[in-house]
Structures are given as structure tokens and as C-alpha cells.
ROGUFI-450980 format. One line per field, with one value per residue: residue number from 1; z, y negated, x negated of N, C-alpha, C, CB in turn. Coordinates in pm, 1 decimal, decimal comma, padded with zeros to 6 digits. Atoms other than C-alpha are relative to their C-alpha. Glycine has a CB too. Example, Ala and Ser with C-alpha at 12.3 -4.5 7.8 and 13.67 -1.06 7.14 Angstrom:
2
num (1:2)
n.up (00000,0:-00006,0)
n.north (00119,0:00119,0)
n.east (-00089,0:00082,0)
ca.up (00780,0:00714,0)
ca.north (00450,0:00106,0)
ca.east (-01230,0:-01367,0)
c.up (00000,0:00073,0)
c.north (-00120,0:-00109,0)
c.east (-00090,0:00077,0)
cb.up (00124,6:-00141,5)
cb.north (-00002,7:-00046,2)
cb.east (00099,2:-00041,4)
***
This chain:
183
num (1:2:3:4:5:6:7:8:9:10:11:12:13:14:15:16:17:18:19:20:21:22:23:24:25:26:27:28:29:30:31:32:33:34:35:36:37:38:39:40:41:42:43:44:45:46:47:48:49:50:51:52:53:54:55:56:57:58:59:60:61:62:63:64:65:66:67:68:69:70:71:72:73:74:75:76:77:78:79:80:81:82:83:84:85:86:87:88:89:90:91:92:93:94:95:96:97:98:99:100:101:102:103:104:105:106:107:108:109:110:111:112:113:114:115:116:117:118:119:120:121:122:123:124:125:126:127:128:129:130:131:132:133:134:135:136:137:138:139:140:141:142:143:144:145:146:147:148:149:150:151:152:153:154:155:156:157:158:159:160:161:162:163:164:165:166:167:168:169:170:171:172:173:174:175:176:177:178:179:180:181:182:183)
n.up (-00094,3:-00100,3:-00066,2:-00051,9:-00094,6:-00060,0:-00099,5:-00056,6:-00136,4:-00094,1:-00063,9:-00119,7:-00108,5:-00066,0:-00070,5:-00106,0:-00103,0:-00044,1:-00114,6:-00137,5:-00098,1:-00021,1:-00120,1:-00125,2:-00045,4:-00017,1:-00160,7:-00146,8:-00001,7:-00040,8:-00071,8:-00054,0:-00058,0:-00084,2:-00116,1:-00049,7:00006,7:-00078,5:-00180,4:00013,7:00026,2:-00108,0:-00075,1:00021,8:00132,7:00005,1:-00017,2:00134,9:00099,7:00019,4:-00102,3:00054,3:-00023,8:-00016,0:-00074,8:-00156,3:-00007,0:-00045,3:00120,7:00031,7:00136,7:00064,1:-00089,2:-00058,9:-00009,1:-00123,1:-00085,7:-00009,8:00077,4:00003,9:00017,5:00006,0:-00070,2:-00028,2:00108,9:-00049,5:-00015,9:00149,4:00008,4:00067,4:-00104,1:00084,6:-00112,1:00041,9:-00094,3:-00038,8:-00032,4:-00107,7:00084,0:00075,7:-00103,6:-00017,6:00093,6:00025,0:-00130,0:00005,7:00086,1:00043,3:-00103,0:-00041,2:-00130,5:00020,0:-00100,5:00042,4:-00106,2:00096,1:00057,0:00162,2:00103,1:00118,8:00044,9:00043,6:00013,3:00091,0:-00099,6:00043,3:00047,9:-00143,9:-00090,6:-00176,1:-00060,0:-00128,3:00051,4:00129,1:00121,5:00034,0:00183,4:-00024,2:-00148,5:-00030,0:-00122,5:-00114,5:00073,5:00000,4:00119,3:00032,3:00103,7:-00039,7:00088,1:00000,9:-00169,1:-00021,1:-00111,1:-00098,5:-00089,5:-00112,6:-00104,7:-00084,6:-00143,3:00059,3:00013,9:-00126,0:-00059,6:00150,0:-00000,1:00184,2:00051,8:00127,6:00039,2:-00071,9:00047,8:00040,9:00046,5:-00038,2:-00000,7:00075,7:00004,0:-00155,4:-00050,5:00134,8:00103,6:00132,4:-00091,3:00046,6:-00045,5:00145,6:-00014,0:00129,5:00062,4:00079,2:-00030,3:-00009,5:00115,1)
n.north (00070,4:00051,6:-00096,6:-00089,9:00079,7:-00022,1:-00121,2:00016,5:00079,9:-00087,8:-00123,6:00067,0:00067,4:-00144,4:-00057,8:00078,2:-00064,9:-00142,1:-00013,8:00049,6:-00049,5:-00131,5:00000,2:-00003,1:-00090,3:-00157,4:00043,1:00015,8:-00163,2:-00066,1:00082,6:-00047,7:-00140,8:00025,2:00029,3:-00144,2:-00138,8:00055,2:-00026,8:-00178,4:-00035,6:-00018,8:-00108,4:-00141,0:-00031,4:-00066,1:00128,9:00091,1:00001,4:00030,5:00141,8:00177,9:00066,7:00157,8:00105,5:00059,0:00084,9:-00024,3:-00021,2:-00126,3:-00080,5:-00116,0:-00001,5:-00101,0:-00121,4:-00051,5:00055,1:00079,2:00117,9:00006,8:00133,4:-00000,1:00058,4:00122,5:00091,2:00106,6:-00042,0:-00043,0:-00082,0:-00096,5:-00014,1:00006,2:-00063,3:-00045,8:-00002,0:-00041,4:00077,8:00113,1:00090,6:00129,8:00126,3:00093,4:00046,4:00105,2:00074,7:00071,0:00108,7:00109,6:00027,5:00065,7:-00119,3:-00172,0:-00074,2:-00156,3:-00076,0:-00130,8:-00059,9:-00021,6:00014,2:00091,8:-00076,5:00070,0:-00135,5:00068,9:00039,4:00140,9:00046,1:00099,2:00117,3:00033,5:-00101,2:00069,8:00158,8:-00108,7:00119,1:00036,2:-00062,6:-00008,9:-00047,9:00088,7:-00059,9:-00070,0:-00068,1:-00149,4:-00006,9:-00164,6:-00077,5:-00105,5:-00035,2:00004,1:-00014,8:00010,1:00106,0:00007,4:00130,3:-00021,2:00083,9:00008,2:-00088,9:-00162,4:-00012,1:00019,6:-00116,8:00011,1:00111,3:00123,7:-00067,9:-00105,7:-00129,4:-00102,2:-00150,2:-00015,7:00114,8:00142,9:00148,5:00102,7:00093,2:-00002,8:00113,5:00111,9:-00049,9:-00096,1:-00129,6:-00165,8:-00106,6:-00079,7:-00122,1:-00013,4:-00118,0:-00028,8:00052,1:00104,1:00028,9)
n.east (00036,6:-00079,7:-00065,0:00110,0:00013,8:-00088,2:00016,7:00115,2:-00064,1:-00048,5:00114,1:00130,8:-00113,9:-00070,6:00079,3:00037,5:-00053,5:00036,1:00131,7:-00055,4:-00129,0:-00024,9:00115,8:-00038,4:-00137,8:00080,9:00073,9:-00093,7:-00030,9:00118,0:00039,1:-00074,5:00100,6:00120,0:-00052,0:-00054,1:00103,2:00092,6:-00109,5:-00036,3:00132,7:-00009,7:-00156,9:00000,7:-00057,2:-00109,7:-00128,2:00001,3:-00130,1:-00145,0:00023,0:-00008,2:00101,0:-00039,9:00100,9:-00017,9:-00124,4:-00207,6:-00015,3:-00010,0:00080,2:-00000,4:-00134,1:00028,4:-00114,1:00046,4:-00012,1:00145,3:00051,0:00199,4:00027,8:00129,3:00111,0:-00073,2:00082,5:00086,0:00065,5:00062,9:00041,8:-00137,3:-00115,1:-00151,8:-00067,2:-00106,8:-00044,8:-00153,4:-00093,1:00036,2:00146,3:-00078,7:00003,3:00108,1:00037,3:-00070,8:00026,4:00147,2:00001,6:-00087,8:00123,1:-00100,6:00008,6:-00014,7:00043,6:-00095,4:-00111,8:-00038,8:00091,9:00015,9:00107,9:00052,9:00143,8:00082,6:00066,6:00127,4:00109,9:00075,3:00163,2:00024,3:-00075,8:00056,6:-00076,7:-00091,7:-00027,9:-00079,9:00025,8:00172,6:00024,0:00116,4:00135,8:00042,4:00086,9:-00122,0:-00098,8:-00013,6:00001,3:00001,0:-00041,4:-00029,7:-00001,1:-00194,8:-00109,2:-00107,2:-00029,1:-00140,6:-00018,7:-00080,0:-00019,3:00164,7:00024,1:00072,3:00109,4:00057,6:00087,2:00111,1:00104,3:00006,2:00164,1:-00020,1:00148,8:-00028,5:-00053,1:-00150,4:-00153,1:00013,8:-00085,0:00028,4:-00101,2:-00086,8:-00052,4:-00067,2:-00164,8:00016,4:00068,7:-00036,7:00106,6:00064,7:00018,3:00082,4:00000,0:00135,3:00070,3:00027,1:00086,7)
ca.up (-05608,5:-05392,9:-05304,0:-05207,0:-04966,7:-04846,9:-04712,8:-04619,8:-04349,1:-04249,7:-04192,8:-03980,5:-03783,1:-03734,9:-03629,9:-03394,2:-03241,3:-03184,8:-02990,4:-02776,8:-02687,9:-02691,4:-02503,1:-02212,7:-02209,2:-02247,5:-01964,5:-01721,8:-01818,5:-01751,3:-01465,3:-01311,3:-01389,2:-01206,9:-00908,9:-00886,3:-00985,7:-00680,5:-00419,7:-00513,5:-00455,1:-00072,0:-00047,9:-00098,3:-00428,7:-00356,3:-00189,9:-00472,4:-00711,3:-00553,2:-00352,7:-00451,7:-00543,6:-00429,2:-00445,3:-00154,2:-00281,0:-00241,4:-00635,4:-00697,9:-00952,0:-00962,7:-00785,4:-00538,1:-00401,1:-00065,1:00171,3:00134,8:-00032,3:-00131,3:-00175,6:-00339,4:-00172,5:-00011,9:-00266,5:00025,8:00078,5:-00132,3:-00035,3:-00125,2:00117,1:-00077,2:00173,5:00175,7:00441,2:00596,3:00656,7:01005,8:00836,1:00582,2:00884,2:01010,0:00689,0:00642,7:01018,1:00976,1:00614,5:00697,8:01073,8:01243,8:01618,8:01565,0:01816,7:01737,4:01893,8:01655,1:01556,7:01202,7:00932,9:00718,5:00468,0:00370,9:00227,6:-00042,2:00308,0:00319,1:00253,8:00609,5:00872,4:01214,1:01473,7:01724,6:01512,7:01256,7:01018,9:01018,2:00623,5:00724,3:00986,4:01242,5:01572,6:01792,2:01544,6:01583,2:01207,1:01067,6:00739,3:00783,2:00538,6:00481,6:00797,6:00903,4:01087,3:01363,9:01492,4:01853,6:02117,4:02300,4:02617,7:02394,9:02308,8:02640,9:02705,5:02319,8:02310,9:02084,2:02025,1:01673,2:01711,0:01966,0:01745,6:01691,0:01704,8:01826,3:01904,5:01638,1:01719,2:02103,1:02261,2:01945,5:01760,3:01474,4:01733,1:01593,5:01629,3:01338,0:01286,8:01073,7:00875,2:00693,1:00687,3:00748,8:00421,1)
ca.north (-01812,0:-01978,8:-01630,8:-01459,8:-01757,2:-01738,4:-01385,7:-01455,2:-01703,3:-01489,2:-01205,4:-01464,7:-01571,3:-01195,5:-01130,3:-01396,9:-01316,9:-01000,6:-01060,5:-01333,0:-01202,6:-00824,3:-00840,6:-00961,5:-00745,7:-00432,2:-00609,4:-00643,7:-00262,8:-00176,7:-00374,0:-00203,3:00159,4:00067,2:-00009,1:00309,9:00513,3:00337,5:00382,6:00773,5:00826,8:00782,2:01078,8:01473,7:01637,3:01734,0:01390,7:01194,4:01350,6:01209,7:00883,7:00505,7:00301,9:-00073,9:-00377,7:-00592,3:-00846,3:-00651,8:-00536,4:-00186,2:00004,8:00315,5:00462,6:00764,7:01040,7:01169,1:00866,1:00764,7:00447,8:00431,4:00110,1:00016,0:-00135,0:-00465,3:-00762,7:-00956,6:-00660,0:-00615,1:-00274,7:00061,6:00122,5:00228,4:00373,4:00587,1:00522,0:00617,9:00391,6:00252,2:00211,1:-00016,3:-00241,9:-00255,7:-00298,8:-00593,0:-00730,3:-00736,5:-00873,0:-01166,4:-01162,4:-01148,4:-00933,2:-00545,2:-00300,6:00086,0:00221,1:00527,9:00774,4:00704,1:00813,0:00669,2:00872,5:00720,3:01049,6:00814,8:00696,6:00327,3:00137,5:-00044,4:-00244,6:-00385,4:-00123,3:-00416,1:-00737,9:-00602,2:-00942,8:-00934,6:-00915,8:-00840,7:-00681,3:-00888,8:-00796,8:-00752,1:-00634,3:-00265,0:-00241,6:00133,0:00336,4:00597,1:00861,9:01047,6:01014,1:01002,0:00711,7:00710,1:00451,8:00537,8:00338,1:00170,6:00379,4:00685,5:00575,3:00469,3:00804,7:00795,8:00663,5:00345,4:00510,5:00588,5:00814,8:01030,2:01310,0:01295,2:01069,7:00724,3:00379,7:00128,5:-00239,9:-00161,3:-00426,6:-00593,7:-00560,8:-00331,1:-00062,3:00297,7:00620,6:00727,5:01048,3:01121,6:01457,8:01424,7:01313,9:00954,6:00792,4)
ca.east (00102,3:00303,8:00479,8:00115,2:00051,7:00419,6:00346,5:-00009,8:00172,8:00419,6:00172,0:-00057,8:00279,7:00380,5:00032,4:-00029,2:00297,9:00245,3:-00102,7:00070,8:00406,8:00362,3:00012,0:00135,0:00444,3:00174,5:-00049,7:00232,2:00333,0:-00016,9:-00039,4:00259,4:00129,1:-00162,4:00019,3:00208,7:-00058,2:-00238,1:00081,6:00131,0:-00256,1:-00124,2:00180,3:00091,6:00237,1:00549,9:00662,9:00489,8:00749,8:01042,3:00895,7:01021,3:00743,9:00783,4:00538,2:00453,2:00717,3:01018,9:00978,8:01106,3:00849,9:00985,4:01363,8:01315,4:01524,2:01329,8:01348,6:00979,0:00846,8:00471,0:00324,9:00003,4:-00302,1:-00156,1:-00279,7:-00453,4:-00632,1:-00972,3:-01006,1:-00790,1:-00507,3:-00215,3:00056,5:00347,9:00615,0:00952,1:01259,2:01115,0:00752,1:00951,6:01047,5:00733,6:00587,3:00797,7:00741,9:00334,8:00373,2:00556,0:00342,3:00699,3:00763,4:00842,0:00911,3:00967,0:01269,0:01239,7:00965,5:00832,0:00587,2:00374,8:00086,6:-00237,6:-00371,0:-00625,0:-00784,9:-00892,8:-01151,0:-01133,5:-00953,9:-01012,2:-00894,7:-00778,2:-00701,7:-00409,0:-00497,4:-00868,3:-00984,7:-01302,2:-01626,0:-01657,9:-01926,8:-01601,8:-01324,1:-01418,3:-01423,3:-01315,9:-01300,0:-01094,6:-01055,5:-00693,0:-00430,4:-00141,7:00044,9:00310,5:00487,2:00662,7:00825,5:00501,3:00549,6:00477,9:00157,4:00024,0:-00175,0:-00356,6:-00705,1:-00789,9:-01139,6:-01150,7:-01434,4:-01287,3:-01218,0:-00860,3:-00538,4:-00579,1:-00404,2:-00419,4:-00357,7:-00270,8:-00106,5:00019,2:00419,8:00222,7:00036,7:00076,5:-00104,1:-00348,4:-00389,8:-00684,6:-00674,7:-01008,4:-01320,3:-01421,5:-01528,1)
c.up (00152,0:00074,1:00067,4:00128,8:00100,1:00087,7:00075,3:00143,9:00063,3:00073,1:00117,7:00066,5:00076,6:00113,8:00153,8:00120,9:00076,4:00111,7:00090,8:00059,1:00041,5:00069,2:00127,8:00067,7:00006,0:00119,4:00148,6:00046,6:00058,1:00144,1:00101,8:00013,0:00062,0:00105,7:00026,5:00032,5:00154,7:00127,3:00023,0:00012,4:00207,5:00056,5:-00095,0:-00087,3:-00013,7:00061,9:-00071,7:-00136,4:00006,2:00116,6:-00077,0:00003,2:00017,6:00010,7:00122,3:-00042,9:-00009,2:-00149,5:-00040,5:-00148,1:-00062,6:00129,4:00039,1:00046,3:00159,8:00134,0:00031,8:-00113,1:00004,6:-00079,6:-00042,5:00128,8:-00002,6:-00057,8:00066,9:00022,1:-00157,8:00011,2:-00012,7:00141,2:-00029,2:00167,9:-00025,4:00111,5:-00025,7:-00022,2:00116,9:-00003,0:-00056,7:00083,5:00068,3:-00063,8:-00018,0:00102,0:-00000,7:-00136,0:00009,9:00154,8:00104,2:00136,3:-00077,2:00108,6:-00057,8:00073,8:-00058,9:-00018,2:-00129,3:-00045,1:-00053,5:-00001,2:-00035,2:-00014,1:-00104,5:00116,7:-00028,3:00040,0:00141,4:00032,4:00137,1:00097,9:00137,3:-00085,0:-00155,4:-00119,4:-00008,7:-00160,5:-00010,3:00090,1:00048,9:00123,7:00066,8:-00067,5:-00004,9:-00150,0:-00041,2:-00129,5:00032,6:-00094,6:00029,0:00141,8:-00014,3:00109,7:00065,3:00091,5:00103,0:00078,2:00077,7:00136,3:-00091,8:-00030,9:00093,4:00038,7:-00100,2:00038,2:-00106,7:-00058,9:-00103,6:-00000,3:00105,2:-00068,2:-00035,5:00016,6:00120,2:-00036,2:-00088,6:00038,1:00152,0:00069,2:-00096,9:-00055,9:-00112,5:00085,7:-00044,8:00038,1:-00156,6:00031,8:-00098,4:-00043,6:-00090,6:00080,3:-00020,6:-00151,5:00000,3)
c.north (-00055,7:00123,7:00075,0:-00087,8:-00063,0:00114,6:00010,3:-00068,0:00079,1:00098,2:-00104,5:00001,2:00147,8:00045,6:-00066,7:00034,3:00091,9:-00009,1:-00074,2:00013,1:00142,6:00024,0:-00017,8:00087,8:00136,5:-00036,2:00020,6:00143,8:00065,5:-00014,6:00093,9:00184,9:00032,3:00014,9:00108,3:00134,8:-00000,3:00065,9:00119,4:00102,9:00007,8:00135,1:00165,2:-00010,2:-00053,2:-00172,9:-00099,0:00015,9:-00070,1:-00152,2:-00138,4:-00029,5:-00156,7:-00084,0:-00042,8:-00116,8:00047,5:00091,8:00153,0:00059,1:00094,4:00046,6:00128,9:00053,1:00050,6:-00118,7:-00079,6:-00090,5:-00000,9:-00132,1:-00039,4:-00079,4:-00171,6:-00120,2:-00076,9:00069,8:00011,7:00138,3:00125,0:00052,2:00017,0:00090,7:00057,4:00017,3:00043,1:-00129,3:-00084,2:-00076,8:-00125,4:-00116,4:-00057,4:-00100,3:-00186,3:-00132,5:-00041,4:-00106,2:-00160,2:-00050,8:-00021,5:00135,5:00138,0:00076,6:00101,4:00025,4:00104,2:00047,2:-00062,8:00021,2:-00073,3:00137,9:-00079,8:00091,6:-00030,9:-00067,1:-00132,8:-00028,9:-00111,2:-00105,9:00008,8:00121,8:-00103,9:-00116,0:00069,7:-00143,5:-00047,5:00033,8:-00009,1:00078,3:-00098,8:00073,9:00031,2:00030,8:00127,5:00059,7:00130,5:00031,9:00099,1:00070,9:00071,2:00078,9:-00061,0:-00118,5:00012,9:-00085,9:00042,2:-00120,4:-00039,5:00075,6:00151,4:-00027,0:-00026,4:00094,6:00026,1:-00144,9:-00108,4:00037,6:00070,3:00068,9:00077,0:00157,8:00048,9:-00170,1:-00110,6:-00133,8:-00098,1:-00127,4:00001,4:-00146,4:-00138,9:00072,3:00120,3:00116,1:00126,9:00096,4:00042,5:00112,6:00112,7:00187,7:00018,7:-00031,6:-00133,0:-00028,8:-00052,4)
c.east (00015,1:00074,6:-00100,1:-00051,5:00080,2:-00007,7:-00136,6:00033,7:00060,5:-00058,8:-00051,5:00119,5:00009,9:-00126,9:-00034,0:00119,8:00041,4:-00094,6:00055,9:00082,6:-00026,3:-00140,6:00037,2:00092,3:-00096,4:-00089,1:00087,3:00044,9:-00105,5:-00020,0:00094,2:-00010,5:-00082,9:00058,9:00060,4:-00060,7:-00073,0:00097,6:-00002,0:-00146,9:00057,4:00136,8:-00082,3:00104,2:00108,3:00085,2:-00011,1:00151,6:00117,7:00000,0:00059,5:-00125,5:00026,0:-00142,3:-00015,8:00087,6:00094,9:00008,9:00028,6:-00034,5:00083,6:00132,7:-00073,3:00134,4:-00029,0:-00049,2:-00134,2:-00023,3:-00156,0:-00004,6:-00106,0:-00066,9:00065,4:-00096,6:-00102,4:-00099,9:-00145,9:-00101,7:00102,1:00082,6:00096,2:00107,8:00154,8:00057,7:00132,1:00069,2:-00053,4:-00130,4:00040,0:-00030,9:-00124,1:-00127,2:-00014,8:-00062,4:-00139,7:-00035,6:00004,7:-00038,2:00173,9:-00022,4:00072,4:-00031,4:00030,4:00092,4:00031,1:-00133,0:-00007,4:-00134,0:-00043,4:-00156,7:-00092,3:-00091,7:-00164,8:-00094,5:00052,3:-00087,4:-00024,5:00076,2:-00038,2:00115,4:00083,9:00065,1:00114,2:00011,3:-00118,7:-00035,0:-00139,9:-00082,1:-00020,2:-00112,0:00106,3:00128,8:00019,6:00047,4:-00033,3:00028,6:00046,8:00057,0:00176,4:00047,2:00121,3:00052,1:00116,4:00026,6:00107,1:00028,8:-00123,7:-00015,1:-00055,2:-00132,0:-00122,3:-00108,6:-00081,9:-00120,9:00025,8:-00134,3:00062,0:-00062,3:00009,7:00008,7:00126,0:00096,5:-00075,2:00056,3:-00053,4:00041,8:00057,1:00023,1:00028,8:00135,3:-00068,8:-00089,8:00068,0:-00142,7:-00056,0:-00050,9:-00090,7:-00029,5:-00099,1:-00081,8:-00006,5:-00063,8:-00115,3)
cb.up (-00046,7:-00062,9:-00083,7:-00123,4:-00042,7:-00073,2:-00079,7:-00094,5:-00014,5:-00043,9:-00133,9:-00013,8:-00081,8:-00149,5:-00085,3:-00052,3:00004,3:-00115,6:-00036,4:00018,1:-00081,4:-00136,6:-00012,8:00016,4:-00137,8:-00153,7:-00002,1:-00024,5:-00142,6:-00072,6:-00038,1:-00059,5:-00049,6:-00007,6:00008,4:-00082,6:-00146,6:-00020,1:00013,5:-00188,8:-00109,2:00038,2:-00109,1:00120,3:-00030,5:00106,9:00131,0:-00083,2:-00007,9:00054,5:00032,1:00098,9:-00098,2:00153,6:-00039,1:00094,1:-00072,4:-00003,4:-00056,7:00033,2:00039,6:-00016,9:-00071,9:00096,3:-00135,4:-00049,5:00080,2:00000,9:00060,5:-00112,6:00089,0:-00132,8:-00092,0:00167,5:-00080,7:00113,2:00063,0:-00065,8:00081,2:-00110,0:00071,5:-00222,9:00112,1:-00079,3:00057,7:00166,3:00025,1:00132,4:-00145,1:-00011,4:00112,1:00050,4:-00079,9:00023,6:00128,6:-00006,1:-00058,8:-00057,8:-00041,1:-00121,1:00173,0:-00108,1:00127,3:00006,1:00038,1:-00156,7:00001,2:-00082,7:-00072,2:00059,4:-00114,5:00064,5:-00093,2:-00126,6:-00025,2:00012,9:-00202,9:00005,2:-00000,4:00064,7:00055,8:00154,5:-00062,1:00065,3:00011,0:00108,7:-00150,9:00013,9:-00025,9:00026,3:00086,3:00132,1:-00104,8:00117,4:-00045,8:00079,3:-00079,2:00096,6:-00029,9:-00167,7:00153,1:00023,5:-00046,3:00075,6:-00090,9:00081,3:00082,5:00047,6:00123,6:-00153,2:-00084,0:00094,9:00045,7:-00191,8:-00024,8:00025,3:00118,3:-00118,7:-00005,2:00056,7:00087,2:00125,7:00057,6:-00016,4:00143,0:-00109,6:-00116,2:00125,4:00104,4:-00162,9:-00133,6:-00160,7:00178,2:-00205,5:00102,0:-00081,0:00008,6:00037,8:-00054,6:-00127,1:-00024,1:00121,4:-00072,7)
cb.north (-00050,5:-00105,5:00078,5:00031,6:-00063,4:-00001,5:00135,1:-00080,4:-00112,5:00049,7:00067,7:-00172,6:-00073,7:00153,0:00011,9:-00163,4:-00013,8:00086,5:-00059,1:-00082,4:-00002,8:00089,1:-00102,8:-00098,0:00007,8:00061,6:-00181,2:-00099,6:00068,7:-00049,0:-00160,3:-00063,9:00054,1:-00125,2:-00108,0:00036,9:-00017,0:-00180,2:-00032,5:00036,5:-00135,6:-00145,4:-00078,7:00099,2:00125,7:00173,2:-00072,2:00059,8:00110,1:00163,5:-00030,8:-00124,7:00032,9:-00028,5:-00101,9:-00054,5:-00084,4:-00219,1:-00054,3:00024,7:00090,5:00090,5:-00000,1:-00025,1:00149,4:00092,4:00081,1:00101,2:-00138,1:00159,9:-00058,4:-00056,4:00034,6:-00013,4:-00107,3:-00080,6:00091,3:-00143,0:-00012,9:00171,9:-00079,1:00149,0:-00106,3:00099,9:-00101,4:00058,0:00074,7:00059,7:00084,3:00014,0:00033,0:00054,3:00070,2:00044,9:00085,9:00132,6:00027,1:00034,9:-00183,1:-00025,3:-00058,0:00061,8:-00015,8:00138,8:-00070,7:-00029,9:00134,7:-00121,7:00039,2:-00234,9:00092,0:-00105,9:00121,6:-00139,5:00037,3:-00104,0:-00107,4:-00067,5:00009,5:-00235,6:00145,7:-00070,9:-00119,0:00092,3:-00124,7:00115,6:-00107,6:-00086,8:00059,4:-00101,3:-00092,6:-00110,8:-00024,7:00040,8:-00089,6:00082,4:00026,7:-00008,0:00072,2:00116,1:-00087,2:00120,5:-00131,5:00101,9:-00141,4:00094,7:00058,1:-00168,8:00027,4:00074,3:-00048,2:00004,5:00131,6:-00058,4:00060,2:-00232,6:00118,4:-00023,6:-00057,1:-00042,2:00083,1:00138,5:00081,3:-00018,4:-00075,1:00022,7:00037,2:00094,9:-00027,5:-00018,3:-00186,3:-00085,6:-00013,2:00011,4:00149,7:-00070,8:00026,4:-00095,1:00021,0:-00067,6:00051,9:-00016,3:-00065,6)
cb.east (00002,7:00099,6:00082,0:-00128,7:-00039,5:00082,9:00017,2:-00092,1:00096,1:00075,7:-00160,6:-00112,2:00182,7:00030,4:-00105,9:-00009,9:00034,3:-00064,3:-00161,8:00014,4:00157,0:00040,1:-00098,2:00034,7:00163,2:-00110,9:-00032,6:00156,3:00019,9:-00115,2:00015,1:00102,6:-00052,2:-00077,1:00074,7:00075,3:-00144,3:-00034,2:00185,2:00079,0:-00150,8:00010,4:00266,0:00016,3:00017,6:-00002,4:00015,0:-00167,7:00051,0:00120,3:-00191,4:00085,0:-00086,4:00101,6:00007,7:-00158,3:00016,6:00158,5:-00109,3:00122,4:-00136,6:-00176,5:00182,5:-00097,8:-00030,0:-00125,0:00050,0:-00127,3:00058,8:-00110,8:00012,5:-00034,6:-00169,6:00032,8:00092,8:00038,9:00081,5:-00103,8:-00079,1:-00066,6:00026,2:-00010,7:00001,3:-00004,5:-00022,1:00025,9:00118,9:-00000,2:-00073,4:00175,9:00080,8:-00037,6:00083,6:00155,9:00028,8:-00117,1:00083,4:00182,3:-00160,1:00154,0:00114,7:-00092,3:00043,1:-00069,2:00137,4:00081,3:00017,8:00049,0:00001,8:-00041,4:00004,7:-00026,4:00136,3:00061,1:-00174,4:00044,5:-00010,3:-00124,9:00162,2:00049,4:-00119,1:-00104,3:-00210,6:00223,0:00077,0:-00119,8:00075,5:-00015,4:-00165,3:00113,3:-00107,9:00047,7:-00007,2:00112,5:-00071,7:00102,1:-00076,4:00060,5:-00137,3:00088,1:-00062,4:00024,5:00002,4:00020,2:00053,0:-00058,6:00091,8:-00041,7:00190,1:00068,8:-00000,5:00099,9:00072,0:00131,4:-00142,4:-00013,9:-00107,0:-00005,9:-00186,6:00118,2:-00020,6:00072,3:00237,9:-00098,2:00000,2:00040,3:00109,2:-00097,0:-00090,7:-00128,3:00090,9:-00098,4:00025,6:00035,1:00078,3:-00119,5:00117,8:-00169,1:00109,1:-00031,5:-00066,2:-00074,5:00048,3)
***
């Protein structure tokens, strides 16, 4: 009888340990897999195969070899907005996330082929639509960084049917190039 109770006790301890120790590990792995999947939605298939994936805390989730880093939707956003960025855009992302000054001194390209769930066309830190922040949802698009003087001749109107400058007059200004219909 004592042996059966000991076996039952050991079994119960093992089951509880599995539930409480392994479940969080699997949840973390699931969260990481979901972040990678979300991030890679921004890339075209050939790019996605070799792109690195990083979260917005700077944790490398997957190694890459093509010079692009894909990031899932920023954690402070309630909308979908994964991005795949080259090295110049990675500098931009660090500046934007940390509200630091940034000035492009070379061209940079970022892909958002999953589109985005919405952002202000004038305020880089807006968290939702207001009457005066020109909230827009964009379908699949590219984003191009360039020195400010190269962006001067482009319109800021997102409804003009072509490329437009988002966040003009801020350190985070960039050219939006729609390549799909708006969501």
C-alpha cells in the first residue's frame, strides 16, 4: 500500500511539474514563433527565407544572411504593422522607438507587405485617430529613407494615388510607396 501511495505521489509531482514548468516554456516558444510569423508577413517570399528576425527589445529571434531584419508589429500598437528593414532603417527604428533624433544620410528601404492597421500621417507617436492627425490605413507598401532635401518635392497627401512623404518635418520623415490597395 505504501509503495502505491509513493508511486501516486511521485506521479502527481511529475504531472504538476510538467504543467507548471513546461507549459510556460511552450508558451514562450509559441510567443516567439508567433512573433517570427508576424514579422515575416512584411517580406516578400525570397527575402523572408534569409531575413533575420528581431523583436522590438533587440532580441534576435532568428539569424539571417540577406541584410534585412524583420520585426513584428511594435508592442505599443494595437494594429498590425510588421516591417522588414535594411541597416539604415534599423537605425531609424532605434531612433523612433527611443524618441531620439535621426537624420538619414543615405537611402534605406523597408517593406511592409502586410500593410499596416493605421497610423497618423503627421504624428509619429499618435496612438489612434484624431480629427487633425490624418489617420490612414495603408495596404502593402515600401518605405524609403532619404536625406530630407530629397523628400522635399514629394507630396504629403496619402490620397494622391502615388508616393507621399509621411511625418514630414520630423526626424522620422520617409517616403511611402503604396504597391497595393488600401485595406
